[in-house]
C-alpha positions in Angstrom: 91.4 78.4 126.0 88.8 77.2 123.5 89.1 78.8 120.0 92.6 80.1 120.9 94.9 77.3 122.0 93.9 74.9 119.2 94.7 77.6 116.6 98.3 78.0 118.0 99.2 74.3 118.1 102.9 73.8 117.1 102.5 70.4 115.6 99.5 71.5 113.5 101.5 74.5 112.3 104.3 72.2 111.2 101.8 70.0 109.3 100.3 73.0 107.5 103.7 74.4 106.8 104.7 71.1 105.2 101.5 71.1 103.1 102.2 74.7 101.9 105.8 73.7 101.0 104.6 70.7 99.1 101.8 72.4 97.2 103.5 75.7 96.4 104.7 75.2 92.8 108.5 75.9 92.7 108.0 77.3 89.2 105.6 80.0 90.4 105.8 83.0 92.7 102.8 83.7 94.9 102.0 87.2 96.2 99.1 87.5 98.6 97.9 90.8 100.1 96.7 90.7 103.6 94.3 93.7 103.7 93.9 93.7 107.5 96.7 95.1 109.8 95.7 92.5 112.3 96.9 89.8 110.0 100.2 91.6 109.5 100.8 91.6 113.2 99.8 88.0 113.6 102.3 87.0 110.8 105.2 88.6 112.6 104.2 87.9 116.1 104.0 84.1 115.5 106.7 83.9 112.8 104.3 82.8 110.1 106.3 84.5 107.4 109.4 82.4 108.5 107.4 79.2 107.8 106.7 80.1 104.2 108.6 78.8 101.2 110.8 81.5 99.5 108.3 81.9 96.6 105.4 82.8 98.9 105.3 86.5 99.6 103.0 88.8 101.6 102.0 92.2 100.4 100.9 94.5 103.2 97.6 96.4 102.4 95.8 99.4 103.7 93.7 97.7 106.3 94.8 99.9 109.2 92.0 102.6 109.8 94.4 104.9 111.7 97.0 104.7 108.9 94.7 105.5 106.0 93.1 108.5 107.5 94.3 111.5 105.5 96.2 114.2 107.3 93.6 116.8 106.4 91.0 115.0 108.5 93.4 114.8 111.4 94.0 118.5 111.1 90.3 119.0 111.2 90.1 117.1 114.5 92.9 119.2 116.0 91.0 122.3 114.9 87.8 121.1 116.5 89.7 120.7 119.8 91.7 123.9 119.6 89.6 126.5 117.8 86.1 125.4 118.7 86.9 124.4 122.3 85.0 121.1 122.3 85.8 118.1 124.4 87.2 115.8 121.6 86.9 112.1 122.4 89.0 109.7 120.4 90.4 106.2 120.5 94.0 105.9 121.8 95.9 105.3 118.5 94.7 108.6 117.1 96.2 110.6 119.9 99.8 110.3 118.6 99.3 110.3 114.8 101.3 113.3 113.4 99.4 115.8 111.3 100.7 118.8 109.4 103.9 120.2 110.9 103.9 117.2 113.4 100.8 118.6 115.1 99.0 115.7 116.9 96.0 115.5 119.2 98.5 114.7 122.0 100.4 117.9 121.4 97.1 119.8 121.2 96.2 118.3 124.6 99.5 119.3 126.0 98.9 122.9 124.9 95.5 123.0 126.7 93.0 121.5 124.4 90.4 119.1 126.0 91.2 115.8 124.2 90.2 112.6 125.9 90.9 109.0 125.1 87.9 106.7 125.2 87.5 103.0 124.8 84.0 103.1 123.3 81.3 105.4 121.9 79.4 104.9 125.2 82.3 106.6 127.0 81.9 109.6 124.8 78.2 109.7 125.5 78.9 109.5 129.2 81.2 112.5 129.0 78.5 114.5 127.2 76.0 113.5 129.8 78.4 114.7 132.6 79.2 118.0 130.8 75.9 119.4 129.6 77.4 122.9 129.2 80.2 121.7 126.9 80.1 120.4 123.3 81.4 116.9 123.0 82.6 115.5 119.7 83.4 111.9 119.1 86.2 111.4 116.5 84.8 108.3 114.7 87.2 106.3 112.6 87.5 102.7 111.3 86.2 100.2 108.8 82.8 98.4 108.9 83.7 96.8 112.2 83.6 100.0 114.3 80.7 101.7 112.4 77.8 100.0 114.2 78.9 101.3 117.6 79.0 104.8 116.2 75.5 104.3 114.9 74.3 103.1 118.3 75.8 106.2 119.9 73.9 108.5 117.5 70.7 106.6 118.0 71.0 106.8 121.8 72.0 110.5 121.7 68.8 111.2 119.8 66.6 109.0 122.1 68.0 110.8 125.2 67.7 114.3 123.6 71.4 115.2 123.7 72.1 118.8 122.5 75.8 118.7 123.1 76.9 115.6 121.4 78.1 115.1 117.8 80.2 112.8 115.7 83.1 113.7 113.3 82.6 110.8 111.0 85.5 109.2 109.2 84.3 105.6 108.7 85.6 104.0 105.5 84.7 100.9 103.5 86.8 97.9 102.7 85.4 96.7 99.3 85.9 100.1 97.7 89.5 100.2 98.8 90.2 96.7 97.4 88.7 97.7 94.1 90.8 100.9 94.0 94.0 98.9 94.6 93.2 96.4 91.9 92.3 99.1 89.4 95.5 101.1 90.1 98.2 101.5 87.5 100.7 99.9 89.9 98.7 96.7 89.7 97.1 96.6 86.3 99.6 98.4 84.1 103.0 98.8 85.6 103.1 95.5 87.5 104.9 97.2 90.4 102.6 95.5 92.9 101.9 91.8 92.2 98.7 90.4 93.8 97.7 86.8 93.2 95.0 86.7 95.9 93.8 88.3 99.1 93.6 87.3 102.8 90.2 88.8 103.4 89.6 90.9 106.6 88.0 88.8 109.4 86.4 91.4 111.7 85.0 93.4 108.8 83.6 90.2 107.3 81.8 89.4 110.6 79.7 92.5 109.9 79.3 92.6 106.1 79.7 88.9 105.4 81.8 87.2 102.7 79.4 87.9 99.9 80.6 91.5 99.1 84.0 90.0 98.1 82.6 87.8 95.4 82.7 90.8 93.0 86.6 91.1 93.2 87.0 87.4 92.8 84.9 87.4 89.6 85.7 90.8 88.1 89.5 90.8 88.8 89.9 87.0 88.9 91.6 87.1 92.2 90.9 84.5 94.9 89.8 85.7 98.3 90.0 83.7 101.5 88.5 85.2 104.7 91.1 84.5 107.3 91.0 84.5 111.1 93.7 86.2 113.2 95.4 83.2 114.9 98.5 81.8 113.3 96.9 78.5 112.1 94.1 80.6 110.6 96.5 82.6 108.5 98.5 79.5 107.5 95.5 77.5 106.5 94.2 80.5 104.5 97.5 80.8 102.6 97.2 77.1 101.8 93.7 77.6 100.5 94.9 80.5 98.3 97.8 78.5 96.9 95.4 75.7 95.9 93.1 78.2 94.2 96.0 79.7 92.2 97.3 76.3 91.3 93.8 75.2 90.1 93.2 78.6 88.3 90.2 79.3 90.5 89.1 82.7 91.7 86.5 82.2 94.4 85.6 83.5 97.8 86.3 80.9 100.5 85.7 81.4 104.2 88.3 79.9 106.5 87.0 81.9 109.5 83.7 80.0 109.6 83.5 80.1 113.4 82.7 83.8 113.1 82.0 84.8 109.5 78.9 83.9 107.5 78.0 84.7 103.9 75.4 87.3 104.8 77.1 88.8 107.8 75.4 90.6 110.7 72.1 91.8 109.2 71.0 93.7 112.3 74.3 95.7 112.4 74.0 96.3 108.6 70.4 97.7 109.0 71.5 99.9 111.8 74.4 101.4 109.8 72.2 101.9 106.8 69.6 103.8 108.9 72.2 106.3 110.3 74.8 106.6 107.5 74.9 107.0 103.7 77.7 106.9 101.1 80.0 109.8 100.5 80.6 110.4 96.8 84.3 110.6 97.4 86.8 110.4 100.3 90.5 110.9 100.5 92.6 108.0 101.8 96.2 108.3 102.8 98.2 106.4 100.2 95.3 105.7 97.9 94.2 109.2 97.1 90.6 110.0 96.3 88.4 106.9 96.3 84.8 107.2 95.1 82.0 105.8 97.3 84.5 104.6 99.9 83.3 106.3 103.1 80.2 107.1 105.0 78.6 110.3 106.2 75.7 110.9 108.6 72.3 111.1 107.0 70.3 114.3 107.1 67.8 112.8 109.5 70.6 112.8 112.1 72.2 116.1 111.0 72.0 117.5 114.6 74.7 115.0 115.5 77.0 115.7 112.6 80.1 117.7 113.7 80.8 118.7 110.2 77.5 120.5 110.0 77.6 121.8 113.6 81.0 123.4 113.3 82.6 125.4 110.5 85.9 123.8 109.6 88.5 125.7 107.6 90.1 124.6 104.3 93.7 123.5 105.1 96.9 123.1 103.2 97.7 119.7 104.8 100.8 117.9 103.7 102.7 114.6 104.3 106.3 114.4 105.5 108.1 114.2 102.2 110.5 111.4 103.2 107.8 109.2 105.0 106.9 106.2 102.9 103.6 105.5 104.7 101.5 106.2 101.5 103.6 103.7 99.5 103.5 101.1 102.2 99.7 101.3 102.4 99.5 100.6 98.7 101.8 97.6 98.9 104.4 99.3 96.8 107.0 99.4 99.5 107.7 97.7 102.9 108.7 99.5 106.1 112.3 98.4 105.6 112.3 100.4 102.4 111.8 103.7 104.3 115.0 105.5 105.3 113.2 106.9 108.3 112.2 103.5 109.7 114.0 102.7 112.9 116.1 105.9 112.7 114.2 109.1 113.3 110.9 107.2 113.1 110.2 105.0 116.1 107.2 104.3 118.3 108.5 106.9 120.7 108.9 109.5 117.9 106.6 108.4 115.1 106.9 110.3 111.8 104.1 108.4 110.0 100.8 106.8 111.0 102.0 103.3 110.2 104.4 103.5 113.1 101.8 104.7 115.6 98.9 102.4 115.1 98.7 99.0 116.7 97.7 97.7 113.3 100.3 99.6 111.3 102.9 97.6 109.2 105.8 99.7 110.5 104.7 99.1 114.1 104.6 95.3 113.3 108.1 95.3 111.9 109.4 97.3 114.8 107.6 95.4 117.6 108.7 92.0 116.3 112.2 93.0 115.2 111.7 92.7 111.5 114.5 95.2 110.5 115.6 92.9 107.7 113.9 90.6 105.3 113.3 87.3 107.2 115.0 84.1 105.8 112.6 81.2 105.4 113.4 78.1 107.5 114.9 75.2 105.6 112.4 72.9 107.2 109.6 74.9 105.6 110.8 74.2 102.1 
């Protein structure tokens, strides 16, 4: 299959692995954060980490939209379904994420709430169209990649005169999260998390372009390489990062040129800008309160804002104390550092969001059997 098979070629993988082993300075230690959970899964699915020299390390970042949603917002969604009696439409991963006291949308549904899994925003509009007597709320989550479809749904709902459709908006922004990580004491002062460069998110960059990442490269002197999701994409991006570190460069490079451009998708950006505006602050699981890191619906579309249509209570939400998801999302710990991982916390009985989501680090470790630190192959040295 074009654009797939050639990026999984075994001989090319060996060649790139050899180049990485040759060019990685044995006197240095390289720590690269992959922001996107899709990269984490690609690394483990294809054994990319096993092909790295011992001094090349991956730091898992907060690039899983399901994982970073704070419990209080999930609790709000449960309240919408249970107390306000709406038809709550959501993507599948959100159904099983535990909220306060292990209360999830799946459990709310089992207790009688009308919670429905959808594959797109248009599915939610269809449900609203078919149920004019019911209020339908779309539980919108995700980074810049999934924001344009939500904007399309709101625009279409306005054009068709919907009175029973609204959006519970939880869209968050990648650049703000990266800045927050780089400015955190764990990175800047304590040195707990070492980051020498970033594997930039690919799908996000297809929308916003590579240009927004130039600030981090210059301000924090950290190289960024926009990486595709196939194994050779990831390996080539690692090689590009190693070369930048060795040459003391801190630039934005685009490995994923077949999809990502410098300016991104201007039409999608304009659509998002027309419907949404920045929130002053937003809470992230693991990162805490991050200024200007999320979107809200503009007043012009207030009729489709679930937070304005429904009164939501102030909640005392809380994490499971022993769950290490917050630390994993900051790159401070790995799933294998959590005492719940693989014991009481499994995909069948998830305690934290990182085990639920198809992009979560814990789910990646579990799915591909990474219960211990992998040992690099001798041939990759």
